[in-house]
Structure formats: structure tokens, C-alpha cells
C-alpha positions in Angstrom: 1.6 21.2 -8.1 3.2 23.5 -5.3 -0.4 23.9 -3.0 0.1 20.1 -3.0 3.4 19.9 -2.6 3.2 22.1 0.6 0.4 19.3 2.4 2.1 16.5 4.5 3.9 14.0 2.1 3.1 10.5 2.3 4.8 7.0 1.4 2.6 4.1 0.5 3.7 0.7 -1.5 1.0 -1.2 -2.2 0.3 -3.4 -5.3 -0.3 -2.2 -8.9 -2.1 -4.5 -11.0 -4.8 -5.1 -14.4 -7.9 -5.8 -13.7 -6.8 -9.1 -16.6 -4.4 -10.5 -15.4 -4.2 -13.7 -15.6 -6.9 -13.5 -18.3 -4.8 -15.9 -20.5 -5.8 -18.9 -17.6 -9.4 -18.9 -19.1 -8.7 -20.5 -21.7 -5.3 -22.6 -20.8 -6.7 -24.4 -17.7 -10.5 -23.4 -18.0 -11.2 -24.0 -21.2 -13.0 -20.8 -21.8 -11.2 -18.4 -23.5 -12.1 -14.7 -22.5 -11.6 -12.1 -24.9 -8.7 -9.3 -24.6 -4.8 -9.3 -23.8 -4.1 -12.9 -23.1 -2.1 -12.0 -19.6 -0.3 -14.6 -17.9 0.4 -13.4 -14.6 2.9 -10.6 -15.3 0.5 -7.3 -15.6 1.2 -7.0 -11.7 4.2 -4.9 -9.9 4.5 -3.5 -6.5 5.0 0.2 -5.7 5.9 2.6 -3.8 3.8 6.1 -4.3 4.7 9.2 -2.7 2.2 12.0 -2.6 -0.3 13.8 -0.5 -3.3 12.2 1.0 -6.7 13.2 -0.4 -8.4 13.4 2.7 -6.4 16.2 3.9 -6.8 18.0 0.1 -10.5 17.1 0.7 -10.2 18.8 4.1 -8.6 21.5 3.2 -11.1 22.7 0.5 -14.0 21.8 3.0 -15.8 18.8 2.2 -19.7 18.6 2.6 -20.9 16.1 5.2 -23.6 14.8 2.8 -20.8 13.9 0.0 -20.7 10.4 -1.7 -19.2 10.1 -4.7 -15.7 11.3 -6.1 -15.0 11.0 -10.0 -12.1 11.4 -11.1 -11.0 12.3 -14.7 -7.8 12.0 -16.8 -6.2 14.3 -19.2 -6.0 11.6 -22.2 -6.9 11.6 -25.3 -10.8 10.8 -25.5 -11.5 7.3 -25.8 -13.3 5.6 -29.1 -14.0 2.3 -29.4 -16.5 1.0 -32.4 -17.1 4.8 -33.5 -18.7 5.7 -30.1 -16.1 8.7 -28.4 -16.7 7.8 -25.0 -14.4 11.0 -23.7 -11.3 11.2 -21.3 -11.2 8.4 -19.2 -12.9 8.8 -16.0 -14.5 7.0 -13.2 -16.2 7.8 -9.8 -15.4 6.0 -6.4 -16.8 6.5 -2.9 -16.1 9.1 -0.2 -14.8 6.6 2.4 -12.3 5.2 -0.1 -10.8 9.2 -0.6 -10.8 9.4 3.5 -9.4 6.3 3.7 -6.2 5.9 2.2 -6.6 7.3 -1.4 -3.6 9.4 -2.2 -2.7 12.5 -5.3 1.1 10.9 -6.4 4.0 12.7 -8.0 6.5 10.0 -7.2 7.2 6.4 -7.6 10.2 4.3 -6.1 12.0 7.3 -5.1 11.4 9.4 -8.7 9.3 11.4 -10.6 6.4 9.7 -12.0 7.7 9.1 -15.4 5.3 10.3 -18.4 3.7 7.0 -19.1 2.8 6.4 -15.5 0.6 9.9 -14.9 3.0 12.6 -14.9 3.1 14.9 -12.9 0.0 13.8 -11.0 -2.1 10.8 -10.8 -5.2 9.2 -8.6 -3.8 6.0 -6.5 -6.6 3.6 -4.7 -4.7 1.6 -3.1 -6.1 -2.2 -3.9 -8.2 -2.1 -6.1 -8.1 -1.9 -9.7 -5.5 -0.2 -11.8 -8.0 1.7 -14.6 -9.3 2.9 -11.0 -5.9 4.7 -10.2 -6.5 7.3 -13.1 -3.8 8.8 -14.2 -2.7 12.7 -15.6 -5.3 13.9 -13.4 -7.1 16.6 -14.6 -10.0 17.1 -12.0 -12.0 16.2 -9.1 -15.8 15.8 -8.9 -16.9 15.6 -5.5 -21.1 15.1 -5.8 -23.9 14.3 -2.8 -25.3 11.8 -5.4 -23.7 8.1 -7.1 -21.4 9.8 -10.0 -21.3 7.2 -13.2 -19.4 6.8 -16.1 -18.7 4.4 -19.2 -16.0 2.7 -16.9 -17.9 2.0 -14.0 -21.3 1.0 -15.8 -20.4 -0.7 -19.1 -16.5 -1.4 -18.8 -14.8 -3.2 -15.5 -17.7 -5.2 -14.9 -18.3 -8.8 -14.7 -20.5 -10.2 -18.3 -21.4 -12.9 -19.1 -24.4 -15.1 -18.6 -24.1 -16.2 -14.6 -23.7 -12.3 -14.3 -26.9 -9.7 -14.3 -27.1 -6.6 -16.6 -26.1 -4.2 -13.4 -23.1 -6.0 -11.9 -21.5 -4.1 -10.0 -18.1 -2.4 -10.8 -14.9 -3.9 -9.8 -12.9 -2.4 -7.4 -10.6 -4.5 -4.5 -8.2 -7.1 -6.1 -8.5 -10.5 -5.7 -5.9 -13.1 -4.4 -3.5 -14.3 -6.4 0.2 -16.3 -7.1 2.9 -16.7 -9.2 6.0 -19.2 -8.8 9.3 -17.4 -10.0 10.1 -19.6 -13.2 9.2 -19.7 -15.9 6.2 -20.9 -18.2 6.8 -23.8 -18.9 10.3 -24.5 -16.9 13.0 -27.0 -16.2 15.4 -27.7 -13.8 17.6 -30.4 -13.5 17.4 -33.8 -11.9 19.0 -35.0 -8.6 19.4 -31.8 -7.7 17.8 -30.0 -4.5 16.2 -26.5 -5.4 15.2 -23.8 -3.3 11.5 -22.6 -5.4 10.4 -19.1 -4.9 7.3 -16.8 -5.5 5.2 -14.1 -4.4 1.1 -13.4 -3.3 -0.7 -10.8 -3.0 -4.3 -9.5 -2.4 -5.8 -5.8 -2.7 -7.7 -6.5 0.6 -4.9 -7.3 3.4 -1.7 -8.8 3.4 -1.1 -12.4 2.7 -1.0 -14.8 6.1 0.1 -18.0 4.2 1.0 -19.7 1.2 0.5 -23.1 0.8 2.0 -25.1 -1.9 1.9 -28.4 -4.3 4.7 -29.8 -6.1 2.6 -32.8 -7.6 -0.6 -31.7 -8.8 -2.2 -31.4 -5.0 -1.6 -34.8 -4.6 0.0 -33.1 -1.3 0.5 -29.2 0.1 2.5 -28.0 2.4 3.1 -24.5 4.0 5.9 -22.1 1.8 8.0 -20.0 4.1 7.2 -16.6 4.2 10.3 -14.1 2.9 8.1 -10.7 4.0 6.1 -12.7 7.2 5.0 -9.6 9.3 5.4 -6.6 7.0 2.8 -4.7 6.2 1.3 -4.7 9.8 3.4 -1.8 11.1 2.1 0.3 8.1 -1.5 -0.5 9.1 -0.9 0.1 12.9 0.5 3.5 11.7 -2.5 4.2 9.8 -1.3 3.9 6.0 -2.2 0.5 5.3 0.2 0.0 2.8 1.5 -3.2 1.7 3.1 -5.5 -1.3 3.7 -8.2 -2.2 4.8 -11.4 0.0 7.4 -13.6 -1.2 7.7 -17.2 0.1 10.5 -19.8 -1.1 9.8 -23.9 -0.9 12.7 -26.0 -1.0 12.3 -29.1 -3.1 14.8 -32.3 -2.2 16.0 -33.7 -5.5 12.9 -34.1 -7.6 13.3 -37.5 -10.2 13.1 -36.5 -13.7 9.7 -36.3 -15.2 6.5 -34.1 -15.6 5.1 -31.8 -12.9 2.7 -29.5 -11.6 3.2 -26.8 -9.1 0.2 -25.1 -7.5 0.4 -21.8 -4.7 -2.6 -21.2 -2.9 -2.8 -18.2 -0.9 -5.0 -16.6 1.9 -4.8 -12.8 3.2 -5.4 -11.9 6.0 -9.2 -11.2 5.8 -9.6 -14.7 5.0 -9.3 -14.5 1.6 -7.6 -17.8 -0.3 -7.6 -18.9 -4.1 -10.1 -21.0 -5.2 -9.8 -24.2 -7.8 -11.8 -22.7 -10.4 -12.0 -18.5 -11.1 -16.4 -18.1 -12.2 -16.4 -17.4 -16.1 -16.4 -13.5 -17.5 -16.6 -12.5 -21.1 -14.1 -9.9 -20.4 -11.7 -12.1 -18.6 -11.5 -9.9 -15.8 -10.3 -11.0 -11.9 -8.9 -15.3 -12.5 -7.6 -15.9 -9.0 -7.6 -19.5 -9.6 -4.8 -21.9 -8.4 -2.5 -21.2 -11.2 -1.5 -24.9 -12.8 2.5 -24.1 -13.9 4.3 -26.5 -15.8 7.9 -27.9 -15.0 9.8 -30.3 -16.6 13.0 -31.9 -14.4 15.4 -33.9 -16.5 
């Protein structure tokens, strides 16, 4: 740790998200329940990490020009399921990602990492699925061949009738949006409401958010509270960005039942679809969520 902290320090803000965030909507919204924790949209946060850039570490050690793959292994207990011991949690990632924006983090939001968040050190791969940011980091293996582990060949892949047996491991998180309202929500009639929400993407800052207050019959552009943020970070080479907050004014809705929709588009042009392709593990639900609201 002394050696790591002697390197230049980096602070980088990124969205940290479970691969199964939104999983429950495969069943409740699309009629195809998936296995796993029935998340709505609460398994996500924005974190400002502090640590050392992995590229600085690799260059200090001496990185072979033909290195292609790095595998991070945690120090948590071996994972056993169905009588099979899969060993410690570990997952490979390309050298390109390591040299881009990966960091070895010892702090989060101005504090030391908490024990359940990986103290004393964790890998952070900004924008990628949460499982890729290995906690309690114990080792990094660098190889001239593609490394594999159960966490990228068996787990955390899209599986089901529509996917090949060798579908690639999941990496960059999709675009998602959430209203800052209970699910379902109740609002008083006869009042004007300022509704708020957040949108995020694993690939790029959010460029626009379109919302509907009538189940998709009409759409309008939401006001972005954080418009333009994230860009300066990228200009500095940090490429850090968190979620984008937004708001919309709803003038005196009549009593009744409504469905609110929010669709975000990021600066890479990725946008939320109406339907997410089904997979048996319920990963990457990125469709526009239908949020029920009663006004009365």
C-alpha cells in the first residue's frame, strides 16, 4: 500500500451497478421472469473513487508489449455452488481497459474503503459490470494469452434460447433511467409537480432524456440538471462521469392513473429500447420502465 500511495493519486467518479439491476421488470413488464434477486432500479450508485491508475502500476513494473489479458483475483472465500468449488472470485479484462481508465482504489467518497466494499484495495473498471471491479484485491495476473475464469465463461454472460453457448462475457453497462418516486407512487391532484429522476450509462455521459407522463402517447424533453458535467473530466483524460439528474414540470394533472416513462440517450448514441431481449439470468434490463402513478 505504501508503494501504491507513492504513485500519483487519481479521483474518478463513475456509476457502479449490479449486472442484474432492473431484473424484476423482465417478469412484471415483459411477462418473462428471470432467476436471481428481483431488483427494480435500486442496485446502483455513483461513487467518487480514489486510488492509483493501473496503467501507472503496470508501467512501473514493466508491461510486455504483447500482453493482452489481465486477471484480477479477490481475497474473499472460495465460491462454492451446487457442490462445485469455483475458487476465489476472479475475472479477466483486456490490457486496453487497464491502460485506459482502470484504477486500484483505496478510497470512496472521501473515506477509506469500508470492509464490505473491498478494504483495503479493490480494482475499479469504470462503466463495466459491477462484478468486474474485484473487491479485496489480492493479485493481478498479466498474460500474453486470453485468460478465462468461471466469472467470464460460465457466469455473467447472456444465456437462453436466443444466445449461443459461447456468448461473450458482459462488460459495459447499458443506458438506464429511474424516476425519483416510490414504485408505485401517489401524488395529490390539483397541484403542479416538479418530477425528478436520474439516467446513467456505462459508455458515455447522458446527452438527453425524453419523458412521457401519459404512457407514451406524448413525449417531451426533460431538463438536465447536470448537463455538460462529465465532459470536462473526459477532456482531462479522466473519463469519469456519474449519473445525470433531470426534471420535468407536470402542471395540475387530473385525478386518475398514469404511467410515467423516461428514455435516455448517451453521447455515444445509445438509447433505451421499448423491450429488453430476454435472458435467463435477467441481466442488462435496459428497456424504458413503466412507472405507475396515481393522482388523487
